[in-house]
MIBA-744314 format. One record per atom (N, C-alpha, C): residue number from 1; residue in one letter; chain; atom name; y, x, z. Coordinates in nm, 3 decimals, decimal comma. Example, Ala and Ser with C-alpha at 12.3 -4.5 7.8 and 13.67 -1.06 7.14 Angstrom:
<site resi="1" resn="A" chain="A" name="N" c2="-0,569" c1="1,319" c3="0,780"/>
<site resi="1" resn="A" chain="A" name="CA" c2="-0,450" c1="1,230" c3="0,780"/>
<site resi="1" resn="A" chain="A" name="C" c2="-0,330" c1="1,320" c3="0,780"/>
<site resi="2" resn="S" chain="A" name="N" c2="-0,225" c1="1,285" c3="0,708"/>
<site resi="2" resn="S" chain="A" name="CA" c2="-0,106" c1="1,367" c3="0,714"/>
<site resi="2" resn="S" chain="A" name="C" c2="0,003" c1="1,290" c3="0,787"/>
This chain:
<site resi="1" resn="X" chain="A" name="N" c2="9,278" c1="9,563" c3="9,625"/>
<site resi="1" resn="X" chain="A" name="CA" c2="9,269" c1="9,626" c3="9,738"/>
<site resi="1" resn="X" chain="A" name="C" c2="9,253" c1="9,505" c3="9,852"/>
<site resi="2" resn="X" chain="A" name="N" c2="9,334" c1="9,382" c3="9,831"/>
<site resi="2" resn="X" chain="A" name="CA" c2="9,304" c1="9,253" c3="9,883"/>
<site resi="2" resn="X" chain="A" name="C" c2="9,165" c1="9,172" c3="9,890"/>
<site resi="3" resn="X" chain="A" name="N" c2="9,146" c1="9,190" c3="9,753"/>
<site resi="3" resn="X" chain="A" name="CA" c2="8,991" c1="9,117" c3="9,743"/>
<site resi="3" resn="X" chain="A" name="C" c2="8,890" c1="9,191" c3="9,814"/>
<site resi="4" resn="X" chain="A" name="N" c2="8,863" c1="9,318" c3="9,811"/>
<site resi="4" resn="X" chain="A" name="CA" c2="8,783" c1="9,391" c3="9,863"/>
<site resi="4" resn="X" chain="A" name="C" c2="8,797" c1="9,427" c3="10,006"/>
<site resi="5" resn="X" chain="A" name="N" c2="8,911" c1="9,403" c3="10,063"/>
<site resi="5" resn="X" chain="A" name="CA" c2="8,906" c1="9,385" c3="10,228"/>
<site resi="5" resn="X" chain="A" name="C" c2="8,884" c1="9,269" c3="10,305"/>
<site resi="6" resn="X" chain="A" name="N" c2="8,890" c1="9,146" c3="10,208"/>
<site resi="6" resn="X" chain="A" name="CA" c2="8,881" c1="9,040" c3="10,232"/>
<site resi="6" resn="X" chain="A" name="C" c2="8,672" c1="9,013" c3="10,246"/>
<site resi="7" resn="X" chain="A" name="N" c2="8,669" c1="9,091" c3="10,151"/>
<site resi="7" resn="X" chain="A" name="CA" c2="8,527" c1="9,109" c3="10,113"/>
<site resi="7" resn="X" chain="A" name="C" c2="8,429" c1="9,180" c3="10,243"/>
<site resi="8" resn="X" chain="A" name="N" c2="8,489" c1="9,288" c3="10,283"/>
<site resi="8" resn="X" chain="A" name="CA" c2="8,436" c1="9,349" c3="10,389"/>
<site resi="8" resn="X" chain="A" name="C" c2="8,430" c1="9,285" c3="10,522"/>
<site resi="9" resn="X" chain="A" name="N" c2="8,558" c1="9,209" c3="10,541"/>
<site resi="9" resn="X" chain="A" name="CA" c2="8,565" c1="9,145" c3="10,678"/>
<site resi="9" resn="X" chain="A" name="C" c2="8,476" c1="9,009" c3="10,646"/>
<site resi="10" resn="X" chain="A" name="N" c2="8,471" c1="8,954" c3="10,511"/>
<site resi="10" resn="X" chain="A" name="CA" c2="8,364" c1="8,846" c3="10,524"/>
<site resi="10" resn="X" chain="A" name="C" c2="8,230" c1="8,876" c3="10,533"/>
<site resi="11" resn="X" chain="A" name="N" c2="8,171" c1="9,030" c3="10,490"/>
<site resi="11" resn="X" chain="A" name="CA" c2="8,069" c1="9,062" c3="10,517"/>
<site resi="11" resn="X" chain="A" name="C" c2="8,010" c1="9,119" c3="10,679"/>
<site resi="12" resn="X" chain="A" name="N" c2="8,127" c1="9,166" c3="10,756"/>
<site resi="12" resn="X" chain="A" name="CA" c2="8,115" c1="9,154" c3="10,890"/>
<site resi="12" resn="X" chain="A" name="C" c2="8,083" c1="9,044" c3="10,946"/>
<site resi="13" resn="X" chain="A" name="N" c2="8,151" c1="8,937" c3="10,930"/>
<site resi="13" resn="X" chain="A" name="CA" c2="8,143" c1="8,824" c3="10,956"/>
<site resi="13" resn="X" chain="A" name="C" c2="7,984" c1="8,773" c3="10,959"/>
<site resi="14" resn="X" chain="A" name="N" c2="7,937" c1="8,787" c3="10,820"/>
<site resi="14" resn="X" chain="A" name="CA" c2="7,799" c1="8,735" c3="10,852"/>
<site resi="14" resn="X" chain="A" name="C" c2="7,665" c1="8,831" c3="10,915"/>
<site resi="15" resn="X" chain="A" name="N" c2="7,729" c1="8,963" c3="10,918"/>
<site resi="15" resn="X" chain="A" name="CA" c2="7,630" c1="8,999" c3="10,991"/>
<site resi="15" resn="X" chain="A" name="C" c2="7,665" c1="9,043" c3="11,132"/>
<site resi="16" resn="X" chain="A" name="N" c2="7,758" c1="8,978" c3="11,190"/>
<site resi="16" resn="X" chain="A" name="CA" c2="7,770" c1="9,021" c3="11,326"/>
<site resi="16" resn="X" chain="A" name="C" c2="7,746" c1="8,876" c3="11,437"/>
<site resi="17" resn="X" chain="A" name="N" c2="7,796" c1="8,908" c3="11,551"/>
<site resi="17" resn="X" chain="A" name="CA" c2="7,742" c1="8,788" c3="11,642"/>
<site resi="17" resn="X" chain="A" name="C" c2="7,854" c1="8,777" c3="11,740"/>
<site resi="18" resn="X" chain="A" name="N" c2="7,859" c1="8,682" c3="11,811"/>
<site resi="18" resn="X" chain="A" name="CA" c2="7,957" c1="8,672" c3="11,937"/>
<site resi="18" resn="X" chain="A" name="C" c2="8,079" c1="8,713" c3="11,911"/>
<site resi="19" resn="X" chain="A" name="N" c2="8,150" c1="8,777" c3="11,996"/>
<site resi="19" resn="X" chain="A" name="CA" c2="8,305" c1="8,809" c3="11,978"/>
<site resi="19" resn="X" chain="A" name="C" c2="8,363" c1="8,852" c3="11,844"/>
<site resi="20" resn="X" chain="A" name="N" c2="8,247" c1="8,952" c3="11,806"/>
<site resi="20" resn="X" chain="A" name="CA" c2="8,297" c1="9,004" c3="11,685"/>
<site resi="20" resn="X" chain="A" name="C" c2="8,315" c1="8,915" c3="11,564"/>
<site resi="21" resn="X" chain="A" name="N" c2="8,194" c1="8,819" c3="11,574"/>
<site resi="21" resn="X" chain="A" name="CA" c2="8,202" c1="8,705" c3="11,453"/>
<site resi="21" resn="X" chain="A" name="C" c2="8,287" c1="8,668" c3="11,462"/>
<site resi="22" resn="X" chain="A" name="N" c2="8,362" c1="8,609" c3="11,595"/>
<site resi="22" resn="X" chain="A" name="CA" c2="8,491" c1="8,518" c3="11,573"/>
<site resi="22" resn="X" chain="A" name="C" c2="8,612" c1="8,590" c3="11,543"/>
<site resi="23" resn="X" chain="A" name="N" c2="8,611" c1="8,710" c3="11,552"/>
<site resi="23" resn="X" chain="A" name="CA" c2="8,719" c1="8,826" c3="11,531"/>
<site resi="23" resn="X" chain="A" name="C" c2="8,748" c1="8,802" c3="11,373"/>
<site resi="24" resn="X" chain="A" name="N" c2="8,626" c1="8,830" c3="11,340"/>
<site resi="24" resn="X" chain="A" name="CA" c2="8,599" c1="8,857" c3="11,185"/>
<site resi="24" resn="X" chain="A" name="C" c2="8,632" c1="8,702" c3="11,104"/>
<site resi="25" resn="X" chain="A" name="N" c2="8,581" c1="8,596" c3="11,146"/>
<site resi="25" resn="X" chain="A" name="CA" c2="8,620" c1="8,475" c3="11,107"/>
<site resi="25" resn="X" chain="A" name="C" c2="8,752" c1="8,427" c3="11,102"/>
<site resi="26" resn="X" chain="A" name="N" c2="8,824" c1="8,454" c3="11,250"/>
<site resi="26" resn="X" chain="A" name="CA" c2="8,984" c1="8,418" c3="11,236"/>
<site resi="26" resn="X" chain="A" name="C" c2="9,071" c1="8,531" c3="11,166"/>
<site resi="27" resn="X" chain="A" name="N" c2="9,019" c1="8,645" c3="11,143"/>
<site resi="27" resn="X" chain="A" name="CA" c2="9,086" c1="8,737" c3="11,043"/>
<site resi="27" resn="X" chain="A" name="C" c2="9,057" c1="8,711" c3="10,912"/>
<site resi="28" resn="X" chain="A" name="N" c2="8,961" c1="8,657" c3="10,856"/>
<site resi="28" resn="X" chain="A" name="CA" c2="8,935" c1="8,609" c3="10,737"/>
<site resi="28" resn="X" chain="A" name="C" c2="9,023" c1="8,468" c3="10,696"/>
<site resi="29" resn="X" chain="A" name="N" c2="9,034" c1="8,393" c3="10,786"/>
<site resi="29" resn="X" chain="A" name="CA" c2="9,116" c1="8,261" c3="10,757"/>
<site resi="29" resn="X" chain="A" name="C" c2="9,245" c1="8,319" c3="10,772"/>
<site resi="30" resn="X" chain="A" name="N" c2="9,289" c1="8,376" c3="10,847"/>
<site resi="30" resn="X" chain="A" name="CA" c2="9,428" c1="8,434" c3="10,843"/>
<site resi="30" resn="X" chain="A" name="C" c2="9,470" c1="8,493" c3="10,689"/>
<site resi="31" resn="X" chain="A" name="N" c2="9,372" c1="8,588" c3="10,660"/>
<site resi="31" resn="X" chain="A" name="CA" c2="9,390" c1="8,675" c3="10,526"/>
<site resi="31" resn="X" chain="A" name="C" c2="9,372" c1="8,564" c3="10,424"/>
<site resi="32" resn="X" chain="A" name="N" c2="9,316" c1="8,473" c3="10,401"/>
<site resi="32" resn="X" chain="A" name="CA" c2="9,279" c1="8,382" c3="10,291"/>
<site resi="32" resn="X" chain="A" name="C" c2="9,431" c1="8,295" c3="10,298"/>
<site resi="33" resn="X" chain="A" name="N" c2="9,465" c1="8,243" c3="10,394"/>
<site resi="33" resn="X" chain="A" name="CA" c2="9,582" c1="8,182" c3="10,408"/>
<site resi="33" resn="X" chain="A" name="C" c2="9,711" c1="8,220" c3="10,371"/>
<site resi="34" resn="X" chain="A" name="N" c2="9,734" c1="8,341" c3="10,445"/>
<site resi="34" resn="X" chain="A" name="CA" c2="9,829" c1="8,452" c3="10,456"/>
<site resi="34" resn="X" chain="A" name="C" c2="9,833" c1="8,514" c3="10,288"/>
<site resi="35" resn="X" chain="A" name="N" c2="9,755" c1="8,530" c3="10,222"/>
<site resi="35" resn="X" chain="A" name="CA" c2="9,759" c1="8,583" c3="10,082"/>
<site resi="35" resn="X" chain="A" name="C" c2="9,769" c1="8,472" c3="10,009"/>
<site resi="36" resn="X" chain="A" name="N" c2="9,706" c1="8,328" c3="10,014"/>
<site resi="36" resn="X" chain="A" name="CA" c2="9,756" c1="8,241" c3="9,959"/>
<site resi="36" resn="X" chain="A" name="C" c2="9,889" c1="8,174" c3="9,954"/>
<site resi="37" resn="X" chain="A" name="N" c2="9,950" c1="8,185" c3="10,057"/>
<site resi="37" resn="X" chain="A" name="CA" c2="10,094" c1="8,155" c3="10,097"/>
<site resi="37" resn="X" chain="A" name="C" c2="10,168" c1="8,233" c3="10,007"/>
<site resi="38" resn="X" chain="A" name="N" c2="10,167" c1="8,376" c3="10,042"/>
<site resi="38" resn="X" chain="A" name="CA" c2="10,234" c1="8,483" c3="9,991"/>
<site resi="38" resn="X" chain="A" name="C" c2="10,220" c1="8,458" c3="9,819"/>
<site resi="39" resn="X" chain="A" name="N" c2="10,133" c1="8,422" c3="9,777"/>
<site resi="39" resn="X" chain="A" name="CA" c2="10,100" c1="8,407" c3="9,612"/>
<site resi="39" resn="X" chain="A" name="C" c2="10,207" c1="8,317" c3="9,538"/>
<site resi="40" resn="X" chain="A" name="N" c2="10,274" c1="8,243" c3="9,643"/>
<site resi="40" resn="X" chain="A" name="CA" c2="10,360" c1="8,155" c3="9,581"/>
<site resi="40" resn="X" chain="A" name="C" c2="10,509" c1="8,230" c3="9,502"/>
<site resi="41" resn="X" chain="A" name="N" c2="10,489" c1="8,365" c3="9,553"/>
<site resi="41" resn="X" chain="A" name="CA" c2="10,609" c1="8,407" c3="9,505"/>
<site resi="41" resn="X" chain="A" name="C" c2="10,574" c1="8,463" c3="9,343"/>
<site resi="42" resn="X" chain="A" name="N" c2="10,448" c1="8,465" c3="9,313"/>
<site resi="42" resn="X" chain="A" name="CA" c2="10,417" c1="8,496" c3="9,140"/>
<site resi="42" resn="X" chain="A" name="C" c2="10,496" c1="8,398" c3="9,080"/>
<site resi="43" resn="X" chain="A" name="N" c2="10,537" c1="8,304" c3="9,112"/>
<site resi="43" resn="X" chain="A" name="CA" c2="10,568" c1="8,176" c3="8,985"/>
<site resi="43" resn="X" chain="A" name="C" c2="10,732" c1="8,232" c3="8,951"/>
<site resi="44" resn="X" chain="A" name="N" c2="10,798" c1="8,299" c3="9,032"/>
<site resi="44" resn="X" chain="A" name="CA" c2="10,929" c1="8,343" c3="9,020"/>
<site resi="44" resn="X" chain="A" name="C" c2="10,912" c1="8,475" c3="8,923"/>
<site resi="45" resn="X" chain="A" name="N" c2="10,826" c1="8,538" c3="8,939"/>
<site resi="45" resn="X" chain="A" name="CA" c2="10,809" c1="8,648" c3="8,833"/>
<site resi="45" resn="X" chain="A" name="C" c2="10,806" c1="8,620" c3="8,715"/>
<site resi="46" resn="X" chain="A" name="N" c2="10,730" c1="8,525" c3="8,704"/>
<site resi="46" resn="X" chain="A" name="CA" c2="10,701" c1="8,450" c3="8,519"/>
<site resi="46" resn="X" chain="A" name="C" c2="10,803" c1="8,334" c3="8,509"/>
<site resi="47" resn="X" chain="A" name="N" c2="10,904" c1="8,320" c3="8,561"/>
<site resi="47" resn="X" chain="A" name="CA" c2="11,031" c1="8,246" c3="8,523"/>
<site resi="47" resn="X" chain="A" name="C" c2="10,967" c1="8,065" c3="8,533"/>
<site resi="48" resn="X" chain="A" name="N" c2="10,878" c1="8,040" c3="8,619"/>
<site resi="48" resn="X" chain="A" name="CA" c2="10,837" c1="7,916" c3="8,661"/>
<site resi="48" resn="X" chain="A" name="C" c2="10,910" c1="7,870" c3="8,779"/>
<site resi="49" resn="X" chain="A" name="N" c2="10,978" c1="7,769" c3="8,776"/>
<site resi="49" resn="X" chain="A" name="CA" c2="11,085" c1="7,742" c3="8,873"/>
<site resi="49" resn="X" chain="A" name="C" c2="11,042" c1="7,660" c3="9,008"/>
<site resi="50" resn="X" chain="A" name="N" c2="10,916" c1="7,719" c3="9,060"/>
<site resi="50" resn="X" chain="A" name="CA" c2="10,852" c1="7,680" c3="9,182"/>
<site resi="50" resn="X" chain="A" name="C" c2="10,916" c1="7,758" c3="9,289"/>
<site resi="51" resn="X" chain="A" name="N" c2="10,979" c1="7,707" c3="9,372"/>
<site resi="51" resn="X" chain="A" name="CA" c2="11,039" c1="7,796" c3="9,534"/>
<site resi="51" resn="X" chain="A" name="C" c2="10,903" c1="7,865" c3="9,613"/>
<site resi="52" resn="X" chain="A" name="N" c2="10,957" c1="7,977" c3="9,643"/>
<site resi="52" resn="X" chain="A" name="CA" c2="10,826" c1="8,030" c3="9,735"/>
<site resi="52" resn="X" chain="A" name="C" c2="10,805" c1="7,990" c3="9,845"/>
<site resi="53" resn="X" chain="A" name="N" c2="10,765" c1="7,864" c3="9,864"/>
<site resi="53" resn="X" chain="A" name="CA" c2="10,781" c1="7,792" c3="10,013"/>
<site resi="53" resn="X" chain="A" name="C" c2="10,661" c1="7,828" c3="10,122"/>
<site resi="54" resn="X" chain="A" name="N" c2="10,563" c1="7,906" c3="10,065"/>
<site resi="54" resn="X" chain="A" name="CA" c2="10,490" c1="8,019" c3="10,133"/>
<site resi="54" resn="X" chain="A" name="C" c2="10,535" c1="8,103" c3="10,228"/>
<site resi="55" resn="X" chain="A" name="N" c2="10,639" c1="8,155" c3="10,168"/>
<site resi="55" resn="X" chain="A" name="CA" c2="10,690" c1="8,269" c3="10,257"/>
<site resi="55" resn="X" chain="A" name="C" c2="10,702" c1="8,241" c3="10,417"/>
<site resi="56" resn="X" chain="A" name="N" c2="10,746" c1="8,090" c3="10,449"/>
<site resi="56" resn="X" chain="A" name="CA" c2="10,786" c1="8,050" c3="10,570"/>
<site resi="56" resn="X" chain="A" name="C" c2="10,644" c1="8,024" c3="10,664"/>
<site resi="57" resn="X" chain="A" name="N" c2="10,529" c1="7,993" c3="10,571"/>
<site resi="57" resn="X" chain="A" name="CA" c2="10,407" c1="7,981" c3="10,607"/>
<site resi="57" resn="X" chain="A" name="C" c2="10,339" c1="8,089" c3="10,670"/>
<site resi="58" resn="X" chain="A" name="N" c2="10,381" c1="8,199" c3="10,584"/>
<site resi="58" resn="X" chain="A" name="CA" c2="10,307" c1="8,333" c3="10,629"/>
<site resi="58" resn="X" chain="A" name="C" c2="10,369" c1="8,375" c3="10,756"/>
<site resi="59" resn="X" chain="A" name="N" c2="10,498" c1="8,355" c3="10,804"/>
<site resi="59" resn="X" chain="A" name="CA" c2="10,526" c1="8,393" c3="10,894"/>
<site resi="59" resn="X" chain="A" name="C" c2="10,493" c1="8,303" c3="11,013"/>
<site resi="60" resn="X" chain="A" name="N" c2="10,482" c1="8,214" c3="11,012"/>
<site resi="60" resn="X" chain="A" name="CA" c2="10,436" c1="8,082" c3="11,116"/>
<site resi="60" resn="X" chain="A" name="C" c2="10,292" c1="8,086" c3="11,135"/>
<site resi="61" resn="X" chain="A" name="N" c2="10,212" c1="8,060" c3="11,030"/>
<site resi="61" resn="X" chain="A" name="CA" c2="10,074" c1="8,066" c3="10,998"/>
<site resi="61" resn="X" chain="A" name="C" c2="10,007" c1="8,173" c3="11,052"/>
<site resi="62" resn="X" chain="A" name="N" c2="10,037" c1="8,289" c3="10,988"/>
<site resi="62" resn="X" chain="A" name="CA" c2="9,980" c1="8,408" c3="10,957"/>
<site resi="62" resn="X" chain="A" name="C" c2="9,966" c1="8,498" c3="11,096"/>
<site resi="63" resn="X" chain="A" name="N" c2="10,087" c1="8,506" c3="11,155"/>
<site resi="63" resn="X" chain="A" name="CA" c2="10,119" c1="8,563" c3="11,270"/>
<site resi="63" resn="X" chain="A" name="C" c2="10,075" c1="8,489" c3="11,383"/>
<site resi="64" resn="X" chain="A" name="N" c2="10,054" c1="8,347" c3="11,394"/>
<site resi="64" resn="X" chain="A" name="CA" c2="10,005" c1="8,258" c3="11,476"/>
<site resi="64" resn="X" chain="A" name="C" c2="9,845" c1="8,294" c3="11,494"/>
<site resi="65" resn="X" chain="A" name="N" c2="9,798" c1="8,292" c3="11,380"/>
<site resi="65" resn="X" chain="A" name="CA" c2="9,672" c1="8,319" c3="11,395"/>
<site resi="65" resn="X" chain="A" name="C" c2="9,610" c1="8,463" c3="11,448"/>
<site resi="66" resn="X" chain="A" name="N" c2="9,675" c1="8,547" c3="11,392"/>
<site resi="66" resn="X" chain="A" name="CA" c2="9,624" c1="8,701" c3="11,436"/>
<site resi="66" resn="X" chain="A" name="C" c2="9,688" c1="8,709" c3="11,577"/>
<site resi="67" resn="X" chain="A" name="N" c2="9,793" c1="8,635" c3="11,590"/>
<site resi="67" resn="X" chain="A" name="CA" c2="9,837" c1="8,661" c3="11,780"/>
<site resi="67" resn="X" chain="A" name="C" c2="9,731" c1="8,598" c3="11,866"/>
<site resi="68" resn="X" chain="A" name="N" c2="9,690" c1="8,471" c3="11,787"/>
<site resi="68" resn="X" chain="A" name="CA" c2="9,566" c1="8,426" c3="11,867"/>
<site resi="68" resn="X" chain="A" name="C" c2="9,423" c1="8,490" c3="11,897"/>
<site resi="69" resn="X" chain="A" name="N" c2="9,380" c1="8,597" c3="11,783"/>
<site resi="69" resn="X" chain="A" name="CA" c2="9,270" c1="8,658" c3="11,793"/>
<site resi="69" resn="X" chain="A" name="C" c2="9,294" c1="8,798" c3="11,856"/>
<site resi="70" resn="X" chain="A" name="N" c2="9,413" c1="8,840" c3="11,874"/>
<site resi="70" resn="X" chain="A" name="CA" c2="9,471" c1="8,969" c3="11,968"/>
<site resi="70" resn="X" chain="A" name="C" c2="9,446" c1="8,910" c3="12,104"/>
<site resi="71" resn="X" chain="A" name="N" c2="9,508" c1="8,814" c3="12,151"/>
<site resi="71" resn="X" chain="A" name="CA" c2="9,498" c1="8,748" c3="12,291"/>
<site resi="71" resn="X" chain="A" name="C" c2="9,375" c1="8,722" c3="12,321"/>
<site resi="72" resn="X" chain="A" name="N" c2="9,335" c1="8,616" c3="12,252"/>
<site resi="72" resn="X" chain="A" name="CA" c2="9,174" c1="8,541" c3="12,305"/>
<site resi="72" resn="X" chain="A" name="C" c2="9,046" c1="8,637" c3="12,268"/>
<site resi="73" resn="X" chain="A" name="N" c2="9,050" c1="8,695" c3="12,187"/>
<site resi="73" resn="X" chain="A" name="CA" c2="8,902" c1="8,794" c3="12,119"/>
<site resi="73" resn="X" chain="A" name="C" c2="8,955" c1="8,947" c3="12,155"/>
<site resi="74" resn="X" chain="A" name="N" c2="9,038" c1="8,970" c3="12,214"/>
<site resi="74" resn="X" chain="A" name="CA" c2="9,098" c1="9,109" c3="12,264"/>
<site resi="74" resn="X" chain="A" name="C" c2="9,064" c1="9,190" c3="12,130"/>
<site resi="75" resn="X" chain="A" name="N" c2="9,142" c1="9,151" c3="11,988"/>
<site resi="75" resn="X" chain="A" name="CA" c2="9,085" c1="9,212" c3="11,896"/>
<site resi="75" resn="X" chain="A" name="C" c2="9,133" c1="9,352" c3="11,881"/>
<site resi="76" resn="X" chain="A" name="N" c2="9,254" c1="9,389" c3="11,932"/>
<site resi="76" resn="X" chain="A" name="CA" c2="9,315" c1="9,543" c3="11,919"/>
<site resi="76" resn="X" chain="A" name="C" c2="9,313" c1="9,602" c3="12,040"/>
<site resi="77" resn="X" chain="A" name="N" c2="9,230" c1="9,569" c3="12,162"/>
<site resi="77" resn="X" chain="A" name="CA" c2="9,252" c1="9,649" c3="12,276"/>
<site resi="77" resn="X" chain="A" name="C" c2="9,397" c1="9,668" c3="12,316"/>
<site resi="78" resn="X" chain="A" name="N" c2="9,453" c1="9,534" c3="12,358"/>
<site resi="78" resn="X" chain="A" name="CA" c2="9,582" c1="9,529" c3="12,348"/>
<site resi="78" resn="X" chain="A" name="C" c2="9,659" c1="9,608" c3="12,484"/>
<site resi="79" resn="X" chain="A" name="N" c2="9,555" c1="9,601" c3="12,574"/>
<site resi="79" resn="X" chain="A" name="CA" c2="9,595" c1="9,692" c3="12,743"/>
<site resi="79" resn="X" chain="A" name="C" c2="9,595" c1="9,820" c3="12,707"/>
<site resi="80" resn="X" chain="A" name="N" c2="9,483" c1="9,888" c3="12,609"/>
<site resi="80" resn="X" chain="A" name="CA" c2="9,496" c1="10,026" c3="12,597"/>
<site resi="80" resn="X" chain="A" name="C" c2="9,621" c1="10,055" c3="12,503"/>
<site resi="81" resn="X" chain="A" name="N" c2="9,679" c1="9,991" c3="12,435"/>
<site resi="81" resn="X" chain="A" name="CA" c2="9,786" c1="10,013" c3="12,337"/>
<site resi="81" resn="X" chain="A" name="C" c2="9,920" c1="9,991" c3="12,431"/>
<site resi="82" resn="X" chain="A" name="N" c2="9,947" c1="9,911" c3="12,506"/>
<site resi="82" resn="X" chain="A" name="CA" c2="10,039" c1="9,891" c3="12,607"/>
<site resi="82" resn="X" chain="A" name="C" c2="10,052" c1="9,988" c3="12,704"/>
<site resi="83" resn="X" chain="A" name="N" c2="9,934" c1="10,045" c3="12,738"/>
<site resi="83" resn="X" chain="A" name="CA" c2="9,943" c1="10,147" c3="12,839"/>
<site resi="83" resn="X" chain="A" name="C" c2="9,971" c1="10,270" c3="12,773"/>
<site resi="84" resn="X" chain="A" name="N" c2="9,921" c1="10,313" c3="12,666"/>
<site resi="84" resn="X" chain="A" name="CA" c2="9,965" c1="10,433" c3="12,599"/>
<site resi="84" resn="X" chain="A" name="C" c2="10,092" c1="10,391" c3="12,527"/>
<site resi="85" resn="X" chain="A" name="N" c2="10,173" c1="10,309" c3="12,503"/>
<site resi="85" resn="X" chain="A" name="CA" c2="10,294" c1="10,318" c3="12,468"/>
<site resi="85" resn="X" chain="A" name="C" c2="10,411" c1="10,321" c3="12,592"/>
<site resi="86" resn="X" chain="A" name="N" c2="10,351" c1="10,285" c3="12,713"/>
<site resi="86" resn="X" chain="A" name="CA" c2="10,423" c1="10,293" c3="12,815"/>
<site resi="86" resn="X" chain="A" name="C" c2="10,445" c1="10,413" c3="12,862"/>
<site resi="87" resn="X" chain="A" name="N" c2="10,311" c1="10,504" c3="12,844"/>
<site resi="87" resn="X" chain="A" name="CA" c2="10,320" c1="10,645" c3="12,908"/>
<site resi="87" resn="X" chain="A" name="C" c2="10,375" c1="10,739" c3="12,758"/>
<site resi="88" resn="X" chain="A" name="N" c2="10,412" c1="10,718" c3="12,675"/>
<site resi="88" resn="X" chain="A" name="CA" c2="10,457" c1="10,769" c3="12,556"/>
<site resi="88" resn="X" chain="A" name="C" c2="10,594" c1="10,749" c3="12,551"/>
<site resi="89" resn="X" chain="A" name="N" c2="10,664" c1="10,624" c3="12,588"/>
<site resi="89" resn="X" chain="A" name="CA" c2="10,799" c1="10,593" c3="12,609"/>
<site resi="89" resn="X" chain="A" name="C" c2="10,859" c1="10,659" c3="12,757"/>
<site resi="90" resn="X" chain="A" name="N" c2="10,787" c1="10,686" c3="12,869"/>
<site resi="90" resn="X" chain="A" name="CA" c2="10,830" c1="10,732" c3="12,981"/>
<site resi="90" resn="X" chain="A" name="C" c2="10,830" c1="10,894" c3="12,962"/>
<site resi="91" resn="X" chain="A" name="N" c2="10,765" c1="10,966" c3="12,885"/>
<site resi="91" resn="X" chain="A" name="CA" c2="10,754" c1="11,087" c3="12,847"/>
<site resi="91" resn="X" chain="A" name="C" c2="10,843" c1="11,133" c3="12,754"/>
<site resi="92" resn="X" chain="A" name="N" c2="10,867" c1="11,051" c3="12,659"/>
<site resi="92" resn="X" chain="A" name="CA" c2="10,986" c1="11,069" c3="12,536"/>
<site resi="92" resn="X" chain="A" name="C" c2="11,136" c1="11,033" c3="12,633"/>
<site resi="93" resn="X" chain="A" name="N" c2="11,135" c1="10,952" c3="12,685"/>
<site resi="93" resn="X" chain="A" name="CA" c2="11,263" c1="10,954" c3="12,746"/>
<site resi="93" resn="X" chain="A" name="C" c2="11,307" c1="11,033" c3="12,848"/>
<site resi="94" resn="X" chain="A" name="N" c2="11,207" c1="11,097" c3="12,933"/>
<site resi="94" resn="X" chain="A" name="CA" c2="11,230" c1="11,240" c3="13,022"/>
<site resi="94" resn="X" chain="A" name="C" c2="11,231" c1="11,346" c3="12,915"/>
<site resi="95" resn="X" chain="A" name="N" c2="11,196" c1="11,368" c3="12,852"/>
<site resi="95" resn="X" chain="A" name="CA" c2="11,206" c1="11,478" c3="12,768"/>
<site resi="95" resn="X" chain="A" name="C" c2="11,335" c1="11,500" c3="12,669"/>
<site resi="96" resn="X" chain="A" name="N" c2="11,361" c1="11,372" c3="12,604"/>
<site resi="96" resn="X" chain="A" name="CA" c2="11,501" c1="11,385" c3="12,528"/>
<site resi="96" resn="X" chain="A" name="C" c2="11,634" c1="11,356" c3="12,649"/>
<site resi="97" resn="X" chain="A" name="N" c2="11,592" c1="11,296" c3="12,753"/>
<site resi="97" resn="X" chain="A" name="CA" c2="11,696" c1="11,273" c3="12,851"/>
<site resi="97" resn="X" chain="A" name="C" c2="11,725" c1="11,381" c3="12,930"/>
<site resi="98" resn="X" chain="A" name="N" c2="11,644" c1="11,461" c3="12,955"/>
<site resi="98" resn="X" chain="A" name="CA" c2="11,667" c1="11,608" c3="13,027"/>
<site resi="98" resn="X" chain="A" name="C" c2="11,778" c1="11,684" c3="12,967"/>
<site resi="99" resn="X" chain="A" name="N" c2="11,777" c1="11,703" c3="12,828"/>
<site resi="99" resn="X" chain="A" name="CA" c2="11,887" c1="11,803" c3="12,793"/>
<site resi="99" resn="X" chain="A" name="C" c2="12,010" c1="11,710" c3="12,775"/>
<site resi="100" resn="X" chain="A" name="N" c2="12,036" c1="11,582" c3="12,775"/>
<site resi="100" resn="X" chain="A" name="CA" c2="12,150" c1="11,527" c3="12,784"/>
<site resi="100" resn="X" chain="A" name="C" c2="12,224" c1="11,490" c3="12,932"/>
């Protein structure tokens, strides 16, 4: 699944232009480095004494790249997500707060 999803992102990167191409490029960079750093866990499964140092890099690098793409290239349409979440929270608080 990981290889196939990376293939789909790479194919999207080659077939698109502009902002979509940049989104796909940064997503592919994040995927490759994130999965590469996560692969350091496999050594412990086979009793090879190499510590999983990549776990820290996943947290720092992977999240930094995706945060950058979300903010800079409006990847997940974050304004719409925040607006819908705010409306949901207000309605949820009203509906659950009324009985109490």
